[in-house]
N, C-alpha and C positions, 0 to 999 in steps of 0.2 A: 503667381498672380501678379499681373503688372502694377496695378493700384493697390496699396495696401489699405485696409478701413483705419490704420491710425492716422493716415493724412487724407482722409475722404472731406474733409470741410475746405480743404484749400481747392483755388481755383486750378485747374488743369488747363496751362496754355502752352503746352511743347511746342517750342520753335515759332511762336508766336509774338512780336513786336508792335506795340500798337503804334508806334512811331513810323513804320514802315508800310506802305499801303503797295499792294502788288495789282490795283486796278489800273492804273492807267496803263502800264506794260500788257497787262491780259487783255484790255478792250484792243488796242492797237495790233497785237497779234492776231487776234480771233478776226479783225476786220481785213489784216491783211490776206489772211488764208481763205477769206471767203471765194467760193467761186463763181465767175463772173460777174465780180464787183471791183469796181475801183477806187482804190483808199487813199491814192495819192492827192487827193484836195480835201483830205478830212485831216482837222487836228484834234486830237483828244488832248485836254489839260484837267486836272485835278482841282476842284475849290471846296477842301474843307471834306465833306464826305460824299460830296456830289462829284459825277463826271460830266464835263462839258464838251459837245460835239459841236466844233466849228468846221465852216468850210461847204462846199457844196457836193451834190450828188445829182445824178443823169436823170434820174427818175424816181416817181413816186415810191416804187418798188425798191427802189435802192435806200431811199429813207427810211423805209418799214423795217428794212434787214440791219441798217446801221442802228437804230434804235433797239431792235430786240436783241442784237449783241450785247450792246452795253448794258439793256434791263436785266438780261441773263446775267451780266458779272457782278453788277452792282444794285440790281433792283430798280425797276421802273420808277419809282418815286424818288430815285437819287439822281435821275439822268435829267440833263439840262439839254436842250436840243437847240442851237443856233445853226443849222444847216439848213440850205436854199437848194431847191430842185431847179438846175439848169439846163434845160433841154438843148441838145443839139440841132440845131435848125438845119443842118447840111442833111442830115438821115432822118429827119420827118418826113412823114408822108401827108401830105393835105387831103382831107376827104370832102369829096364832091357828092353834095346831095341832089338827086335829082325829083 
């Protein structure tokens, strides 16, 4: 038996140090490996228990994806979003209404 009943009341924090957070590198790694996503304009910072996303993305879809990744790592209530959607006008197609 891995845990004996003699120490059952003690907290089990194997390998956990409360002063070390892995949230920032985890979010950065997840953003880096998203398919069809440019994370070079995004900065991930940690502020207490919050993750702060700063920078710009190319579309509202990319904004959603960045928020989803950060929310999956630290919880949606712990994400502060300071991202702006900047559309590349060179690739934008104008709509013509008749």
